[in-house]
ZATIPA-665053 format. One record per atom (N, C-alpha, C, O): residue number from 1; atom name; z, x, y. Coordinates in steps of 0.001 Angstrom, whole numbers. Atoms other than C-alpha are relative to their C-alpha. Example, Ala and Ser with C-alpha at 12.3 -4.5 7.8 and 13.67 -1.06 7.14 Angstrom:
resi:name:w:u:v
1:N:0:890:-1190 $
1:CA:7800:12300:-4500 $
1:C:0:900:1200 $
1:O:665:1936:1181 $
2:N:-60:-820:-1190 $
2:CA:7140:13670:-1060 $
2:C:730:-770:1090 $
2:O:899:-261:2198 $
! end
This chain:
resi:name:w:u:v
1:N:834:-705:945 $
1:CA:5371:-23304:26775 $
1:C:602:1377:-241 $
1:O:909:2099:709 $
2:N:-571:-1290:376 $
2:CA:6712:-20276:24907 $
2:C:-1115:1019:-208 $
2:O:-2228:673:-603 $
3:N:940:-1095:210 $
3:CA:4973:-16929:24757 $
3:C:541:862:-1134 $
3:O:1718:1224:-1154 $
4:N:-402:-811:1139 $
4:CA:5057:-14944:21564 $
4:C:-925:1193:-116 $
4:O:-2146:1045:-71 $
5:N:787:-1209:175 $
5:CA:3921:-11361:21125 $
5:C:-243:203:-1484 $
5:O:690:155:-2285 $
6:N:360:-236:1385 $
6:CA:2062:-10696:17891 $
6:C:-638:1373:-131 $
6:O:-1342:1840:764 $
7:N:573:-1311:298 $
7:CA:1109:-7383:16336 $
7:C:-827:-119:-1266 $
7:O:-528:-929:-2143 $
8:N:789:-51:1217 $
8:CA:-1545:-6639:13766 $
8:C:-558:1404:-170 $
8:O:-699:2171:782 $
9:N:549:-1297:352 $
9:CA:-2954:-3645:12028 $
9:C:-1499:11:301 $
9:O:-2169:-1012:163 $
10:N:1439:-110:-219 $
10:CA:-6403:-2399:12949 $
10:C:-741:15:-1335 $
10:O:-1955:-186:-1380 $
11:N:603:-19:1336 $
11:CA:-7011:-2125:9194 $
11:C:9:-1381:-650 $
11:O:-699:-1608:-1630 $
12:N:-132:1348:564 $
12:CA:-6073:-5776:8519 $
12:C:155:-971:1165 $
12:O:1273:-1281:1577 $
13:N:-22:834:-1202 $
13:CA:-6995:-8050:11401 $
13:C:493:-1415:-254 $
13:O:803:-2135:696 $
14:N:-413:1365:313 $
14:CA:-6008:-11244:9578 $
14:C:1516:-180:-44 $
14:O:2012:-1281:196 $
15:N:-1451:91:131 $
15:CA:-2308:-10456:9103 $
15:C:656:353:1330 $
15:O:372:1399:1914 $
16:N:-709:-255:-1256 $
16:CA:-68:-10725:12162 $
16:C:1497:120:-260 $
16:O:2018:-420:-1235 $
17:N:-1431:-237:109 $
17:CA:3536:-9657:12675 $
17:C:641:-255:1358 $
17:O:14:-45:2397 $
18:N:-731:175:-1255 $
18:CA:6144:-10534:15276 $
18:C:820:1243:309 $
18:O:1366:1366:1405 $
19:N:-761:-1231:-166 $
19:CA:7817:-7136:14799 $
19:C:-954:1194:-92 $
19:O:-1702:1325:-1061 $
20:N:906:-1143:-28 $
20:CA:5990:-3951:15728 $
20:C:259:958:-1164 $
20:O:-682:1524:-1720 $
21:N:-318:-903:1110 $
21:CA:7834:-1907:13086 $
21:C:-634:-492:-1301 $
21:O:-1137:308:-2089 $
22:N:625:552:1201 $
22:CA:6598:-4246:10363 $
22:C:-1512:195:26 $
22:O:-2120:498:-1001 $
23:N:1448:-210:-136 $
23:CA:3043:-4009:11676 $
23:C:-349:1465:-248 $
23:O:-1336:1763:-920 $
24:N:232:-1432:229 $
24:CA:3269:-198:11740 $
24:C:162:362:-1468 $
24:O:-631:1134:-2008 $
25:N:-216:-268:1422 $
25:CA:4671:-122:8196 $
25:C:-1165:-519:-837 $
25:O:-1594:132:-1789 $
26:N:1152:577:706 $
26:CA:1846:-2393:7014 $
26:C:-1228:886:186 $
26:O:-1978:1119:-762 $
27:N:1138:-868:-280 $
27:CA:-724:-151:8688 $
27:C:105:1300:-788 $
27:O:-892:1779:-1327 $
28:N:-200:-1240:761 $
28:CA:781:2965:7067 $
28:C:-241:-227:-1489 $
28:O:-810:626:-2170 $
29:N:234:329:1405 $
29:CA:745:1243:3667 $
29:C:-1493:-106:-272 $
29:O:-1977:393:-1287 $
30:N:1444:138:175 $
30:CA:-2926:350:4123 $
30:C:-717:1344:95 $
30:O:-1696:1579:-613 $
31:N:587:-1340:-116 $
31:CA:-3745:3913:5206 $
31:C:201:775:-1301 $
31:O:-725:1419:-1793 $
32:N:-277:-664:1273 $
32:CA:-2067:5290:2083 $
32:C:-865:-596:-1110 $
32:O:-1435:136:-1919 $
33:N:821:672:1017 $
33:CA:-3850:2704:-79 $
33:C:-1455:443:95 $
33:O:-2114:646:-925 $
34:N:1387:-432:-194 $
34:CA:-7187:3725:1417 $
34:C:-214:1412:-548 $
34:O:-1217:1685:-1207 $
35:N:118:-1375:489 $
35:CA:-6571:7402:657 $
35:C:125:51:-1522 $
35:O:-619:774:-2184 $
36:N:-145:55:1455 $
36:CA:-5364:6633:-2873 $
36:C:-1270:-520:-650 $
36:O:-1700:-4:-1681 $
37:N:1244:562:525 $
37:CA:-8478:4537:-3452 $
37:C:-1087:1058:-47 $
37:O:-1799:1178:-1045 $
38:N:1024:-1046:-51 $
38:CA:-10721:7407:-2376 $
38:C:240:1067:-1061 $
38:O:-696:1508:-1727 $
39:N:-338:-1023:996 $
39:CA:-8889:9911:-4588 $
39:C:-266:-513:-1414 $
39:O:-823:204:-2245 $
40:N:220:572:1331 $
40:CA:-8977:7588:-7599 $
40:C:-1492:-113:-316 $
40:O:-1922:231:-1417 $
41:N:1443:148:219 $
41:CA:-12694:6850:-7179 $
41:C:-664:1341:-275 $
41:O:-1570:1442:-1102 $
42:N:602:-1325:137 $
42:CA:-13502:10536:-6892 $
42:C:388:677:-1310 $
42:O:-401:1434:-1874 $
43:N:-534:-771:1121 $
43:CA:-11365:11715:-9812 $
43:C:135:-748:-1321 $
43:O:483:-142:-2334 $
44:N:-69:770:1249 $
44:CA:-11427:8907:-12392 $
44:C:-1399:-545:-297 $
44:O:-1811:-1563:259 $
45:N:1367:425:312 $
45:CA:-14906:8620:-13872 $
45:C:-40:-1427:-549 $
45:O:778:-1805:-1387 $
46:N:207:1352:492 $
46:CA:-16099:5072:-14435 $
46:C:904:-1055:613 $
46:O:784:-2234:280 $
47:N:-905:954:-638 $
47:CA:-13394:3460:-12300 $
47:C:-769:-782:1067 $
47:O:-1370:-193:1964 $
48:N:737:820:-963 $
48:CA:-14875:540:-10375 $
48:C:674:60:1374 $
48:O:1862:359:1490 $
49:N:-514:-5:-1364 $
49:CA:-14463:316:-6620 $
49:C:1136:-1015:153 $
49:O:2150:-724:789 $
50:N:-1006:1064:-96 $
50:CA:-12490:-2937:-6946 $
50:C:1302:408:-689 $
50:O:2385:220:-135 $
51:N:-1193:-421:730 $
51:CA:-10100:-1555:-9561 $
51:C:691:1162:709 $
51:O:1920:1209:759 $
52:N:-580:-1114:-750 $
52:CA:-9594:1649:-7559 $
52:C:740:-525:1227 $
52:O:1833:-55:1543 $
53:N:-633:585:-1182 $
53:CA:-8814:-435:-4456 $
53:C:1279:-751:-375 $
53:O:2309:-594:279 $
54:N:-1185:743:445 $
54:CA:-6420:-2739:-6325 $
54:C:1123:952:-407 $
54:O:2289:723:-85 $
55:N:-994:-986:440 $
55:CA:-4663:257:-7876 $
55:C:595:745:1196 $
55:O:1804:972:1250 $
56:N:-486:-682:-1197 $
56:CA:-4421:2060:-4538 $
56:C:967:-851:798 $
56:O:1991:-357:1269 $
57:N:-885:918:-732 $
57:CA:-2886:-983:-2854 $
57:C:1311:-176:-745 $
57:O:2379:-153:-134 $
58:N:-1203:159:812 $
58:CA:-441:-1494:-5737 $
58:C:910:1224:121 $
58:O:2121:1094:302 $
59:N:-794:-1233:-95 $
59:CA:671:2139:-5621 $
59:C:594:160:1401 $
59:O:1741:584:1542 $
60:N:-498:-125:-1371 $
60:CA:997:2091:-1827 $
60:C:1129:-986:265 $
60:O:2102:-643:937 $
61:N:-1060:992:-191 $
61:CA:3071:-1101:-1886 $
61:C:1283:402:-719 $
61:O:2380:36:-297 $
62:N:-1146:-442:788 $
62:CA:5359:491:-4473 $
62:C:241:1499:155 $
62:O:673:2175:-779 $
63:N:-71:-1422:-325 $
63:CA:5390:3899:-2834 $
63:C:1344:621:-353 $
63:O:1389:1704:-936 $
64:N:-1333:-567:233 $
64:CA:9156:4419:-3077 $
64:C:274:180:-1489 $
64:O:864:1181:-1896 $
65:N:-210:-87:1446 $
65:CA:9216:3728:-6819 $
65:C:-809:1157:-580 $
65:O:-293:1942:-1376 $
66:N:825:-1096:500 $
66:CA:6316:6086:-7500 $
66:C:514:1350:492 $
66:O:485:2327:-255 $
67:N:-542:-1254:-524 $
67:CA:7838:8758:-5249 $
67:C:1206:440:-821 $
67:O:1331:1619:-1154 $
68:N:-1163:-328:818 $
68:CA:11092:8592:-7217 $
68:C:-436:473:-1383 $
68:O:115:1437:-1916 $
69:N:485:-377:1332 $
69:CA:9183:8765:-10511 $
69:C:-612:1400:21 $
69:O:-420:2172:-918 $
70:N:623:-1311:-104 $
70:CA:7222:11805:-9336 $
70:C:1016:1105:259 $
70:O:710:2286:93 $
71:N:-1078:-973:-226 $
71:CA:10517:13503:-8447 $
71:C:930:42:-1210 $
71:O:2145:175:-1063 $
72:N:-724:-108:1270 $
72:CA:11596:13540:-12116 $
72:C:943:-1151:-291 $
72:O:1872:-993:-1083 $
73:N:-793:1179:304 $
73:CA:13120:10059:-12096 $
73:C:-934:-1046:-613 $
73:O:-1175:-2104:-32 $
74:N:983:851:657 $
74:CA:10693:8479:-14534 $
74:C:541:-1410:-226 $
74:O:-230:-2369:-236 $
75:N:-598:1325:245 $
75:CA:13129:5605:-15183 $
75:C:-176:-928:1192 $
75:O:-19:-2140:1046 $
76:N:229:834:-1177 $
76:CA:12405:4372:-11646 $
76:C:-1165:-967:-232 $
76:O:-1203:-2055:342 $
77:N:1147:857:284 $
77:CA:9154:2954:-13005 $
77:C:387:-1273:-732 $
77:O:-383:-2232:-750 $
78:N:-448:1207:692 $
78:CA:11162:451:-15029 $
78:C:152:-1163:963 $
78:O:105:-2318:540 $
79:N:-71:1058:-1014 $
79:CA:11567:-1495:-11763 $
79:C:-1309:-805:51 $
79:O:-1298:-1987:393 $
80:N:1305:642:-71 $
80:CA:7853:-2311:-11976 $
80:C:-364:-705:-1302 $
80:O:-1360:-1427:-1347 $
81:N:300:596:1294 $
81:CA:7959:-3424:-15610 $
81:C:86:-1530:42 $
81:O:-633:-2205:-694 $
82:N:-196:1435:-39 $
82:CA:9103:-6936:-14684 $
82:C:-1039:-766:793 $
82:O:-1014:-1997:793 $
83:N:993:691:-841 $
83:CA:6172:-7720:-12385 $
83:C:-1080:-641:-823 $
83:O:-1991:-1260:-273 $
! end
């Protein structure tokens, strides 16, 4: 019988990882998504909770692209056009 160590985020108990770094990265992405969701809900009138959450998760998953765009590399957003 083999033993396997699994990691999971405290923010997402359903998803497991065999690599701790991947679990930590997932947890950090979820933390960022949560903060983005809160900021969007507070500052965009009429934005539904579901849409704010979906947008926060999308932005957090594509953090590097948005970071590049915010640093005056607007063309970086073209990477997301094909999705």
